[in-house]
C-alpha positions as CSV (number, residue, x, y, z in Angstrom):
1,X,-7.3,20.6,6.8
2,X,-7.5,19.4,10.3
3,X,-10.6,17.4,9.9
4,X,-9.4,14.8,7.4
5,X,-11.0,11.4,7.7
6,X,-9.2,8.9,9.9
7,X,-8.5,5.2,9.1
8,X,-11.2,3.0,10.3
9,X,-13.9,5.5,9.4
10,X,-17.4,4.2,9.0
11,X,-17.7,5.8,5.6
12,X,-18.2,3.4,2.7
13,X,-15.1,2.7,0.6
14,X,-15.0,4.4,-2.8
15,X,-12.0,2.4,-4.2
16,X,-12.2,-1.3,-4.9
17,X,-9.9,-3.3,-2.8
18,X,-8.2,-5.0,-5.8
19,X,-7.7,-1.6,-7.5
20,X,-6.1,-0.1,-4.4
21,X,-3.9,-3.1,-4.1
22,X,-2.7,-2.9,-7.7
23,X,-2.2,0.9,-7.3
24,X,0.0,0.3,-4.2
25,X,2.0,-2.5,-5.7
26,X,2.8,-0.6,-8.9
27,X,3.6,2.6,-7.2
28,X,6.1,0.9,-4.7
29,X,7.8,-0.9,-7.4
30,X,8.3,2.3,-9.5
31,X,9.5,4.1,-6.4
32,X,12.2,1.5,-5.7
33,X,13.4,1.9,-9.3
34,X,13.1,5.7,-9.7
35,X,13.3,7.5,-6.3
36,X,15.7,10.4,-6.1
37,X,18.3,10.2,-3.4
38,X,17.4,13.1,-1.2
39,X,19.1,13.8,2.2
40,X,15.9,13.8,4.3
41,X,15.0,10.3,3.0
42,X,18.2,9.0,4.7
43,X,17.0,9.9,8.1
44,X,14.4,8.9,10.6
45,X,15.0,11.9,13.0
46,X,11.8,13.6,13.5
47,X,13.4,17.1,13.9
48,X,15.4,16.8,10.7
49,X,12.4,15.5,8.8
50,X,10.2,18.3,10.1
51,X,12.9,20.9,8.9
52,X,12.8,19.3,5.5
53,X,9.0,19.4,5.3
54,X,8.8,23.1,6.3
55,X,11.5,24.0,3.8
56,X,9.8,22.2,1.0
57,X,6.7,24.1,1.4
58,X,6.6,26.7,-1.4
59,X,10.3,26.0,-2.3
60,X,11.9,23.9,-5.0
61,X,13.7,20.7,-4.0
62,X,17.0,21.8,-5.6
63,X,17.1,24.9,-3.4
64,X,16.3,23.1,-0.3
65,X,19.1,20.6,-0.9
66,X,21.5,23.4,-0.6
67,X,20.0,25.0,2.5
68,X,19.0,21.9,4.5
69,X,22.5,20.6,5.6
70,X,23.7,24.1,6.4
71,X,20.6,24.7,8.6
72,X,21.0,21.5,10.5
73,X,24.7,22.1,11.0
74,X,23.9,25.4,12.7
75,X,20.9,24.1,14.6
76,X,21.3,20.3,15.0
77,X,18.4,19.8,17.4
78,X,15.2,21.3,18.4
79,X,16.8,22.6,21.6
80,X,19.4,24.6,19.5
81,X,16.6,26.2,17.7
82,X,14.8,27.0,20.9
83,X,17.8,28.4,22.6
84,X,18.6,30.8,19.7
85,X,17.2,34.2,19.2
86,X,14.4,34.4,16.6
87,X,16.6,36.6,14.5
88,X,19.3,34.0,14.3
89,X,16.9,31.4,13.1
90,X,15.4,33.8,10.5
91,X,19.1,34.6,9.4
92,X,19.8,30.8,8.7
93,X,16.5,30.7,6.7
94,X,17.5,33.7,4.6
95,X,17.0,33.0,0.9
96,X,14.3,30.4,1.4
97,X,11.5,33.0,1.7
98,X,8.1,32.6,3.5
99,X,9.7,33.4,6.8
100,X,6.6,32.5,8.8
101,X,8.0,28.9,8.5
102,X,11.0,29.8,10.4
103,X,9.0,31.7,13.1
104,X,6.7,28.7,13.5
105,X,9.7,26.4,13.8
106,X,11.2,28.5,16.5
107,X,7.9,28.8,18.4
108,X,7.4,25.0,18.1
109,X,10.9,24.3,19.3
110,X,10.4,26.4,22.5
111,X,7.1,24.7,23.1
112,X,8.5,21.1,22.8
113,X,11.7,21.8,24.7
114,X,10.3,24.1,27.5
115,X,12.1,27.0,26.0
116,X,15.2,25.1,25.4
117,X,15.7,23.7,28.9
118,X,14.8,20.1,27.9
119,X,17.6,19.3,25.5
120,X,16.5,15.8,25.0
121,X,13.0,16.6,24.1
122,X,11.6,15.0,20.9
123,X,8.7,15.5,18.7
124,X,5.7,13.4,19.4
125,X,5.0,10.3,17.1
126,X,1.3,10.6,16.3
127,X,-0.3,12.9,13.8
128,X,-2.8,13.9,16.3
129,X,-0.2,15.0,18.8
130,X,1.9,16.7,16.2
131,X,-1.2,18.8,14.9
132,X,-1.4,20.3,18.3
133,X,1.9,22.1,18.0
134,X,2.4,25.5,16.4
135,X,2.5,25.8,12.7
136,X,1.8,22.1,12.1
137,X,-1.0,21.3,9.7
138,X,-2.5,17.9,8.7
139,X,0.0,17.2,5.9
140,X,3.1,18.0,7.9
141,X,1.8,16.0,10.9
142,X,1.2,13.0,8.6
143,X,4.6,13.5,7.0
144,X,6.6,13.6,10.2
145,X,4.6,10.7,11.8
146,X,5.0,8.6,8.7
147,X,8.6,9.4,7.7
148,X,10.2,9.6,11.1
149,X,8.3,7.2,13.2
150,X,6.9,4.9,10.4
151,X,3.4,5.4,11.8
152,X,0.4,4.3,9.5
153,X,-0.6,7.8,8.6
154,X,-1.8,9.2,5.3
155,X,-0.7,12.5,4.0
156,X,-2.1,14.9,1.2
157,X,0.0,17.7,-0.2
158,X,-0.4,19.4,-3.6
159,X,1.4,16.7,-5.4
160,X,-0.3,13.8,-3.6
161,X,-3.7,15.6,-4.2
162,X,-3.1,15.8,-7.9
163,X,-2.1,12.2,-8.3
164,X,-5.1,11.0,-6.2
165,X,-7.4,13.2,-8.2
166,X,-6.3,12.1,-11.5
167,X,-6.2,8.4,-10.6
168,X,-9.4,8.0,-8.6
169,X,-11.5,11.3,-8.5
170,X,-11.2,13.5,-11.6
171,X,-14.0,15.6,-10.4
172,X,-12.6,16.3,-7.0
173,X,-11.3,19.9,-6.3
174,X,-8.6,20.0,-3.7
175,X,-9.1,23.8,-3.0
176,X,-12.6,23.1,-1.7
177,X,-13.4,21.7,1.7
178,X,-15.4,18.9,0.2
179,X,-12.5,18.1,-2.2
180,X,-10.0,18.0,0.5
181,X,-12.2,15.6,2.6
182,X,-12.7,13.4,-0.3
183,X,-9.0,13.2,-1.2
184,X,-7.9,12.6,2.4
185,X,-10.5,9.8,2.5
186,X,-9.0,8.2,-0.6
187,X,-5.5,8.6,0.8
188,X,-6.5,6.6,3.8
189,X,-8.2,4.0,1.7
190,X,-5.1,3.3,-0.4
191,X,-2.7,3.4,2.5
192,X,-0.8,0.1,3.1
193,X,-1.6,-1.7,6.4
194,X,1.9,-1.3,8.0
195,X,3.8,1.8,8.8
196,X,6.9,0.7,7.1
197,X,5.0,0.1,3.8
198,X,3.3,3.4,4.3
199,X,6.7,5.1,4.5
200,X,7.5,4.0,0.9
201,X,3.9,4.5,-0.3
202,X,3.8,8.1,0.9
203,X,7.3,8.9,-0.4
204,X,6.2,7.3,-3.8
205,X,3.0,9.3,-4.1
206,X,5.0,12.6,-3.6
207,X,7.7,11.5,-6.0
208,X,5.1,10.5,-8.7
209,X,3.4,14.0,-8.5
210,X,6.8,15.7,-8.7
211,X,8.4,13.6,-11.5
212,X,5.6,12.1,-13.6
213,X,2.1,13.3,-12.8
214,X,3.1,17.0,-12.8
215,X,0.9,20.0,-12.8
216,X,2.0,21.0,-16.2
217,X,2.1,17.6,-18.0
218,X,0.6,14.4,-16.8
219,X,3.1,12.1,-18.8
220,X,0.5,9.3,-18.8
221,X,2.6,7.3,-21.3
222,X,5.2,6.7,-18.7
223,X,3.1,6.5,-15.5
224,X,3.6,3.3,-13.5
225,X,0.0,3.4,-12.2
226,X,-1.9,4.2,-15.5
227,X,-3.6,0.8,-15.5
228,X,-5.5,2.0,-12.3
229,X,-5.9,5.6,-13.4
230,X,-9.2,6.9,-14.6
231,X,-7.7,10.0,-16.2
232,X,-4.7,8.1,-17.7
233,X,-6.9,5.4,-19.4
234,X,-8.9,8.1,-21.1
235,X,-5.9,10.1,-22.1
236,X,-4.0,7.2,-23.8
237,X,-7.1,5.2,-24.9
238,X,-6.2,2.2,-22.8
């Protein structure tokens, strides 16, 4: 997923501007009313956000809420991760599973901090620079860039892909290369113009997929963007 379309692409728009604007407005208003208070939403520290994003891959939010503060207390900066033996990082990750995430974090920390010697080293701000680091894919790069630095970057994970598919592209298949390319293009089309608005928009997309537009049940009857949703209009006969 490293070849997702960029904003400013010459490809023709697939979403009418008015539809995209309505979608953004309704989504943001719902998020302000309904967002969960999660610890990684209270920070703009890029390292802390990276840790949360890595933990949230393949792991339920409720479990991450427990592990996240303990991990940061033990390893408060990238330099602390880099200076630790890999076994110690893995030990702190114990119980979260998918330990390649911890190994990648350690490798990334050593790369960014010059093996722990540069204690003030920070993660880069742009998604392009972030994608060059070990273990960072397109989604994680977009998330860190947007949530830490308020860069105007799109992101597409499983929840976001499901929302965008149901709302704008019911025939898209995220597991295919063509489907991924289409959904990244849509994510860029509906992204707000400013990085600060994109922060809220991206958080809201993920939250909608987690709480309302879920994999098991779409809950179209209480979806805030159903007036813009192709699947929702068919489901509830609007």
